[in-house]
N, C-alpha and C positions, 0 to 999 in steps of 0.2 A: 843242620836241615832234622826237621822232627821224624823220627822214625817212626814205620806203622806199629802199633801194638793194642792187645787186647787191653791195655791198662788206659788207654788215650780213652777221653772221654768225646768219643764217636756216635756217629746217630743212622740209624738206616736210609736206604733209600727214600721211601714211602715218606718218613717225616720230613726230610730234606726237600721232598716233592711240596709236601703242604705249606713249607716254610715259602718256598717260590713262588707258589700260587699265591700265598697270602700276598706276598709284594708287586705280582703280577697284575692283581685284581682294578687296582685303582688307573692306571694307565690303560689296560683294555676298555674300562667303561667309560674312559673320555675319548678315545681313538674309536672305538668300535660302533659309536651312533652316526659319527660322520660320515662310516662307509657303508652303514647298514641302507641309509637312504640313495645310495648311489649305484648300488648293484642290485641285481635283479637274483632271486633266490636260490638259483643253480650256480650261476657266478661267483656268489658271496659263499657257498660250498665249497668250491673249486679252489678259491683264492685262502681261505681260513686252511684246507688241508695241507696245500702248495707251503704256505706260511708256515704251518706248523712242522711240515718235516724240513725244511731249511732249516728250522730253529734248532729242531732235536739234533741235527747232523751236527750244527756248528755247537752245540751246548756238552754234545756229548765227548767232544774233545776238550773244551775249556776245561769241564769240572773233572777231567781225567788228569789233566794238566795238575789241577791243585789235589788230584788225591796222591798222584805219586810225589809233588812237590813237597806234603804236608805244609805250605805255606799260602798265606792268602796272596791275593791279586799282588797289592806292594812289594811284596817280599820277592815274589816270581821275578816282575818288570827289572828289578835291582840287576837282575843277569842278563840281560839285552839291552837294557840301556845305560847302565853303569851305575854304581852305588850312590854318587851324586846325582847322575843325570836323571834317575827316578823318582827325583826330588818335584820336576816339573811336572812328570805323567801323574806323581800323584796329588798334586795342587789341582792339577784337571779334574780329575777322578773326585777330588773333594768337593769343587766348582759345583760337577755335574751332581752329586749325591745332595748337599745340601739344596741345590735349587730343586729336585725333586721333595725333598722334606718340606720348604717352605711353600711348593706348588699343593703338596697334600693337605696340610695342616689349613691352607686358605680353602680347599675343597670341603674340608671335614668342618670347620666353621659354618661355611656357607649353607650346607646340609643339615648341618641341627639346627642353624637358623629357619632356614625353611619347614623343615619338622615342627616346631616350635610353633612358628605362625597359624600352620595349619590348625592348631587348638588354642588359638587368642595367646601365646606366651611369645612377647617379645623383647629377646636380650639382644644386644650389642654383639657383632659378629667377631669383632677383637677379643672379646672376653671368653667366647665359645672357642677361637682359635687358639687361645691361651689354655685352656680346659686340654682341649686336646691334646696338646703340648705336653702337657702334666702327664696324660695315658700313655704317649708314645716314649717319653722318658722311662717313666715307670714299667713299661714292656721291655725296655733295651738294658737297664742299668743292671741287672743281674747276670747280663750274659745271654750266652749260646742257648742254653737248659731253658731259660725263660721265655725266650723268643718262639723255641718249641713248642711250649705249653699253651702260649698265645695264638701260635697257628692250629693245634689241636683242638681249640675251644671255637674259634673264629670260623674257621675254612668250613667246617662242615655247617656253619650257620649261613655263611655265604651261599654255599651251594644250594642249601633248601630255599633260602628265598630268590635264589636266580630260577631253581625251579617252577617256585609259586610264580615268578612274574612272566616264564614261559606259557605256563597254563593260563594264565589269564591273559594275554595276547593273542593266544591261538584259540580262546573260545568267546571272544568277545566281537561282536560286528562294531567296525568304524567302517566309515565311506572310505571307499577306495581312492588310493592317492596316485596320480602319478607321476614319475622321476622327473625332477627338475633338472638334474644334469647325471651324466654316467660318469664312472671315473674307469679308465682304462686295466684293464687286469693286471697287467706288469707292476702300474703304481699302484694298485691296491694289494699285490702282494708287497709291495716295499712297504707299504703303510703297516702292513701286519707283523712285517719281520722288524721293522724299524721302531716299532712302539716297545719294545722290550729286549732291543738289541744290548743296551748298555746293560741289564741285568746278567745278561750271557755271556758279554766280554768280561764281569766281574766274580763268574761262577768259580772261580778260585777258593773267594772267601768262604764258600759252602763244600766245594770239593775237601777241602784241605780237614772239614768234619766228620765225612762220609767211614763207614765203618771198611771198605773196600774198592777195587774198580769195577766189580758187578753191581754194587750197592749206587755207585756213581752213574752208570749207565740207566738203572731203572729211574734214579732221580731226573735223567734228561729226559728218556722217554716217556715217563708217567707226566711229566710236565707238558713238555713241548710238544709231543706227537699226539697225545691222548687228551689230556685236559684244557690246553692253553687253546686249541681249534675250537675247543666246545664251548669253553666260555667266551670266546670271541663271537662266535655265532650267537650263541644267547643272548648276548649284548647289543648286536645288530640288528637281532630280529623285532625287538619293538621300533625303532626308526624305520626298520623296511616295510613295517605296515602303516605306522603312521605317516612318515614324512618328515619327521620332526628330526632335527640334529642333534638332539640331548635324548640322556636316558629320562630324565626330568620332565622333560617337554613330552616326550612319547608317553608314559606312564601318564601324563594328566589327560591326554586323549582317551584313554582305556579306564580312565575313573580311578587310578592306584596309585596314586604320590605315595602313599606311604609305606608300602614296602621297597620301592625304587630309592626313597631317602634312609631307608634303615640299611640296605646293602650299599650305600657308599658311605656312610658312617662305619660298618663292620671293613669294608673295603680300606678305606684311611687307615683304620687303626692297625689292620696286619699288615699294610703298605709302609705304613712309616715308622713300623718297629724294624722294619726288615733295613729299611732306608738309615734310618740311625744306628742299626748294628753297622754296616757295612760304612756309615760317613763314620762314626768313632773310630773302625780298625784304620781308616785311611789318615784321618786327622791325627791320630797319636803317633805315627810316622814321621810327623813334621812338627808336635809338640811333645818331643818324648821325656818331659820333664812333670807332665801333668799325668795324675791316672786317668783310666779311661772312663772312670763313673763322673770324672769333673768335664771331661771333653764330651761327654753324653749331654749333659745339663747344659752346658754352653751352647751346643745346638740346639737344644729345645729352646731356650731363649732366646735365640738369635731366630728362629722358627717362626716362635711368637710375635718378633716384632715384623718380620719381612712378610711372612703370612697373613698378617692384619692388614695389608696393603693391598692395592687393586693389582694383582701381579698376572692377573689371568692372562692379559693383553700380549704379555712378552711369551705365554707359554706355547705357542708354534716353532717362533724363531727358535725357543730354547733346545725344542724337541728337534729340529733340526742342526742346530751345533752339536747337541749330543750325536746324533747319529750319524756325523762326519767326523768327528775329533777322536771319539772312545773305540770304535770299532777295530782302527788299524791298531791300536794299543795289541786287542788279543792274536791280531794276524801275527804280530812281530813275537809275542811270546810265543804263541805255538808251533812257529819255525824254529825259535832259538831252542825250543824244547824238542823238536824232531831231529833237527843237527847237531847239536851239543849237548842234550841235559837227559838223554832217555834213561842215563844210568841213575840218573837223581842231580839233587840241588847240593853243593857244598859251601860254607859260607867262605872256606879259605880261598874259593877259587876267585871271590871277589877283591880280593887282594892282590892277585896276579894279574889284573884285568885293569883298562882303562877306569877310571871313576865318571866318567862322562865321554860316551860314545856318539859322537859326532855323527855317525854313517847311518848310524840307527834312527838319529832324530831326521836325517835327509829321507830315509825310509815312510819314517812315521809322518813327515808335511808331504811328499810325494804322493803318498795311500790319501791324505785329507782332501789335498786338492783334486783328484781325480774324483774322489766321492762328492766334491761340492761339484764340479762340472758335472757329473753324471746326474746329479740330484736336480741341479737345472736344464738339464736338456742339451747341453751343448753337444754332447755324444752319449751313445751308449753302449755297455758292456753287458751286465747280467741283466740288467733292467731295475734291478735293486740295490741302490746308492751304497747302502752299509755293506752289501757281500761285495761290491766292487773292492772299497776300502780296503775290505780285510785282504780279499786276494792279493791285491796291489803292493800290500804291506808285506803281507808273508813272501811274496816272491823279491820285492824291492830288497828286505831284510838278509834272505838266503841268499841272492846276489852278492850285495855289498858289503854284507859281513868276511865275505871273503878278502876283501879288498882292506880290511882294517888288520889289526894285528889279531889272528883268528882267536876267538875263544877257546879257553880251557875247558874241556870238557870234564864233568862232572862225575865223579864216580862214589857210587855207594857206600 
């Protein structure tokens, strides 16, 4: 276990929050537009505030586990799933993160293509996707410090562009539109939470770099209780006023495609730099022979190939998969921490426990099934499927781990 020390290369809560926001912008811009044209202004505000509160509570717990363990997510799940069992979970996370990398690379290529086309320049989308992947790799290959520097430059630019977009849409007269459909409030809150729940589940990756518990909580509150709801609300407002289901489509109504395209480009850079960072951490546990910079480069090459394909049609099923399968992992490692690891994590403990903990996988599968069933309306618990799966995983692990050979408590 890594000990907290002044000599560690740790970061402040504000710096972590900026990195997290940089990662969050891309999925928010993809999902908030579809939310905006289905909710009234007052309901939209209620939904984003409620979703932000739920995410802040969950993230405060998961990032604090990372701060205590001084281990990334893949190191923490070994204690709950077993040293070899965790490989399966790491494969799941690797697929999830690579999916986001490829989708974001695709979005970057199309955004740059549309921006250049506005000025009479027509370049092939695959070439632009590849160029984006070069930027993503360069932003990640030099580690966490470079990731922070990218966020420090890009996030303020993103904030300024968002403010400009908000000013345009609130000071431009457009014909009033009727809502073509309305979304249930519970479903809408679920969308706000589910959009970024995978990042919340993998927050130990960033908690392991934070100064201390206070800064971990600052990062969680600033990101998910303050900035994330504001970001979601601004992202949804153009669609709410124009009736369009995408940010670019909405801003075309207001005659301001350029700032929207620039926003998407910057969002892709910060988002995929973070995705690459987390993806490299996870994949490095599966291919331990290769240095991390080579893994980052390989992810970039694969993302350039897959991202050049027409993959956006897979996006909604992919989000559904992420929202069901990944959150239970967080529920399980949180329960394991509260029951057995509050004194810390020691690697020697792994040698005394089963290398594959079957009952933990039973808890994970049960939670995933419950999440799938509630997502498809077969029954309702909290009305937020990802939260349902986290709670069921947490309770399931707490019960089933008692029937297994009881885990050995780690002592600091």
